[in-house]
ROTI-870644 format. One record per residue (C-alpha): residue in one letter; x, y, z. Coordinates in steps of 0.1 Angstrom, whole numbers, padded with zeros to 4 digits, always signed. Layout:
N
AXYZ;...
***
This chain:
326
M+0411+0397+0844;R+0388+0385+0872;T+0363+0359+0861;L+0325+0375+0856;I+0296+0361+0873;I+0264+0360+0862;V+0239+0364+0893;V+0205+0351+0878;A+0175+0365+0896;V+0156+0333+0902;A+0115+0340+0896;V+0103+0312+0916;A+0091+0309+0948;G+0107+0295+0975;C+0143+0298+0958;N+0169+0322+0960;A+0190+0340+0934;G+0224+0323+0931;E+0256+0322+0909;V+0244+0296+0886;V+0268+0301+0859;T+0301+0320+0854;T+0314+0336+0821;P+0351+0338+0811;P+0363+0372+0807;G+0361+0387+0773;F+0322+0372+0772;P+0291+0391+0768;R+0265+0390+0793;M+0245+0355+0790;P+0210+0359+0777;V+0187+0340+0797;P+0150+0338+0790;E+0126+0355+0811;Q+0099+0324+0808;N+0130+0301+0816;P+0156+0315+0844;L+0184+0295+0853;T+0184+0279+0888;W+0202+0254+0908;E+0173+0234+0909;G+0162+0236+0870;V+0198+0227+0860;H+0204+0200+0885;L+0169+0184+0868;G+0185+0192+0834;K+0215+0173+0839;R+0197+0143+0852;L+0175+0144+0821;F+0205+0149+0799;F+0221+0115+0808;D+0187+0097+0810;K+0178+0070+0786;Q+0144+0067+0794;L+0139+0093+0772;S+0144+0071+0743;R+0114+0048+0733;T+0136+0016+0739;G+0160+0029+0766;E+0191+0031+0742;V+0197+0066+0739;A+0202+0096+0760;C+0212+0129+0749;A+0247+0120+0764;T+0249+0092+0741;C+0257+0114+0711;H+0274+0142+0730;L+0306+0132+0748;Q+0320+0155+0770;Q+0355+0148+0761;N+0346+0156+0727;A+0331+0191+0736;F+0297+0174+0739;A+0303+0162+0700;D+0299+0130+0688;P+0331+0112+0672;Q+0310+0094+0648;R+0302+0109+0613;V+0264+0104+0623;S+0248+0097+0654;T+0233+0060+0663;G+0199+0061+0676;V+0174+0039+0686;E+0176+0002+0673;G+0205+0011+0653;R+0190+0039+0632;T+0213+0066+0617;G+0207+0100+0607;A+0226+0120+0578;R+0240+0150+0597;N+0271+0152+0622;A+0260+0156+0659;P+0272+0194+0667;A+0291+0198+0700;L+0272+0219+0728;F+0288+0248+0745;N+0282+0285+0750;L+0247+0278+0736;A+0229+0305+0753;W+0251+0330+0726;N+0235+0313+0698;T+0205+0327+0677;S+0196+0292+0663;F+0198+0258+0666;F+0206+0226+0643;W+0226+0228+0613;D+0196+0243+0591;G+0186+0265+0623;S+0150+0251+0623;A+0151+0253+0662;P+0150+0294+0670;T+0158+0284+0713;L+0174+0259+0731;E+0136+0250+0746;H+0128+0240+0708;Q+0159+0224+0703;V+0155+0203+0732;I+0124+0183+0714;G+0140+0175+0682;P+0162+0150+0690;I+0135+0132+0713;V+0107+0131+0690;N+0130+0125+0660;P+0126+0085+0649;L+0160+0081+0639;E+0174+0096+0672;M+0156+0087+0706;D+0118+0081+0687;M+0098+0093+0719;K+0068+0113+0724;M+0071+0140+0746;E+0040+0128+0766;A+0053+0090+0768;V+0086+0107+0785;V+0067+0125+0813;T+0047+0093+0818;R+0079+0074+0822;I+0095+0097+0841;A+0065+0108+0864;A+0067+0070+0875;D+0097+0077+0896;S+0092+0096+0929;T+0124+0114+0927;Y+0120+0125+0892;R+0087+0141+0909;R+0100+0158+0939;D+0129+0171+0914;F+0101+0186+0893;R+0085+0203+0922;G+0120+0218+0934;A+0124+0233+0900;F+0090+0242+0887;Q+0069+0239+0917;R+0046+0215+0901;E+0042+0179+0883;P+0065+0165+0856;D+0055+0182+0823;P+0065+0187+0785;E+0075+0217+0790;G+0094+0215+0822;V+0116+0186+0807;T+0124+0211+0778;K+0132+0237+0800;A+0151+0217+0824;I+0174+0201+0798;A+0180+0237+0782;S+0190+0251+0814;F+0218+0222+0821;M+0230+0229+0787;R+0232+0269+0792;T+0257+0260+0818;L+0281+0245+0795;V+0302+0273+0790;S+0336+0271+0777;G+0364+0300+0772;D+0398+0288+0788;S+0418+0275+0762;R+0456+0284+0757;A+0446+0308+0728;D+0421+0327+0753;R+0448+0333+0777;F+0470+0345+0750;D+0447+0365+0739;R+0445+0377+0776;G+0481+0387+0775;E+0496+0353+0783;T+0523+0355+0758;G+0537+0320+0766;A+0507+0301+0762;L+0510+0297+0724;N+0540+0283+0708;D+0555+0300+0676;S+0541+0276+0653;E+0505+0285+0667;Q+0511+0324+0670;R+0521+0320+0633;G+0487+0303+0625;R+0466+0328+0646;E+0481+0353+0625;L+0471+0339+0594;F+0437+0331+0609;F+0430+0366+0615;S+0445+0378+0581;E+0427+0383+0548;R+0452+0357+0530;A+0434+0327+0552;E+0401+0347+0558;C+0391+0325+0588;F+0378+0354+0606;H+0350+0365+0583;C+0326+0337+0592;H+0345+0329+0626;V+0343+0360+0644;G+0342+0373+0678;F+0344+0358+0715;N+0325+0327+0703;L+0343+0323+0668;T+0310+0321+0650;N+0289+0347+0633;N+0261+0326+0638;G+0253+0331+0603;F+0245+0301+0575;H+0269+0299+0544;N+0273+0272+0514;N+0310+0265+0523;G+0318+0244+0490;T+0299+0215+0492;S+0298+0185+0471;P+0276+0192+0438;E+0266+0157+0447;D+0252+0162+0480;T+0214+0158+0483;D+0214+0177+0516;L+0196+0212+0511;G+0204+0225+0542;R+0190+0259+0551;E+0166+0258+0518;T+0146+0230+0535;I+0134+0258+0562;T+0132+0287+0542;E+0123+0269+0508;R+0145+0297+0490;A+0168+0283+0463;A+0195+0307+0474;D+0199+0288+0509;R+0208+0257+0490;G+0236+0238+0507;K+0240+0268+0531;F+0244+0252+0569;K+0252+0270+0604;V+0289+0284+0611;P+0298+0263+0634;S+0319+0280+0667;L+0354+0265+0663;R+0363+0267+0700;N+0372+0229+0710;V+0375+0221+0671;G+0404+0201+0679;V+0386+0174+0698;T+0352+0176+0677;A+0361+0155+0646;P+0344+0146+0621;Y+0339+0177+0607;M+0313+0195+0583;H+0275+0188+0583;D+0280+0154+0574;G+0314+0146+0592;S+0327+0141+0553;L+0362+0155+0567;A+0380+0131+0591;T+0411+0156+0604;L+0417+0195+0607;S+0444+0193+0580;D+0416+0180+0557;V+0395+0208+0565;V+0423+0232+0560;D+0426+0217+0526;H+0391+0223+0519;Y+0392+0255+0522;A+0427+0260+0505;R+0413+0245+0471;G+0380+0266+0476;G+0358+0237+0485;R+0344+0209+0467;G+0325+0228+0436;S+0290+0237+0447;S+0274+0264+0425;N+0260+0280+0456;T+0294+0283+0471;D+0294+0312+0493;P+0317+0344+0474;T+0339+0342+0507;I+0352+0307+0500;H+0379+0309+0472;A+0412+0290+0463;L+0438+0302+0490;D+0476+0304+0484;L+0486+0283+0512;T+0519+0268+0516;E+0523+0234+0536;S+0539+0249+0566;E+0511+0278+0566;K+0484+0251+0566;A+0505+0231+0594;D+0505+0266+0612;L+0466+0268+0609;V+0459+0233+0622;A+0482+0243+0655;F+0463+0276+0661;L+0431+0256+0655;N+0442+0228+0683;A+0448+0254+0709;L+0413+0268+0710;T+0406+0236+0729;D+0395+0243+0766;E+0409+0214+0787;Q+0390+0221+0820;F+0359+0221+0801;L+0365+0186+0789;K+0367+0173+0823;D+0348+0196+0842;P+0332+0173+0868;R+0301+0196+0870;H+0291+0187+0835;A+0298+0148+0843;E+0271+0121+0846;
***
């Protein structure tokens, strides 16, 4: 199947419409907000900001510090290190196919990518910066002022910073794993173990597909997947203030999951085998565990097949695509 090209009409004077993003076969059309259309200029500026440590108070941390391309823009640390060695409580999620997300952060506290961008910048445990201070810093650079005028026809401002970074992040599209190629008819793309794992994944025995569904392998919902009773992180309840949401966290996409360890909202599971074991035993005992999470009757061989399939979801080209590198 021929790759579909999204042609985004640029609603900015002086710029021509261009083929800014490609979407893989089987993906729906990318939703792009009218108030922040994708342009080459905006994406270029956003990429520059994404890798710039000036966005942190001490100049130690950029967005890219905690989101590494070789890890599908996730962080291999259990929790990320911010300015002055400060650490938070949650694992930094991978960044890809974000345009199709319906909320952001583990608790869903950000409704759009533009809102999401602000969070790490102002968080005292991460970049610890005020948006106005970011603008003051980058506006001192004549090349940044030039790039802002090219992207937004105005001088640097907080809105432009968030729109530009969000635009770059929307271009982080991943959809060409061996599992994808198998689904497109390349029968030799998966070996026997991986095919058995695929069958289990989409079966009622393993039930993975109930939450990890669709082209991006997520229902974009929130579930308590069997967290520990001792876990003090309230998850979604922090946002909704409903006890029914205690310990619920956003369902992540399983694309590229083989390179995004450690796993879960707190990075508490080190390997995919640990993750499969977690679900096979029905979680860790939270009283609010989702009813779809229960002990599974899986053999060790079947668990190994599931891990093999999960590793086959890695998009190797995405991990080294020079368009996303600094």
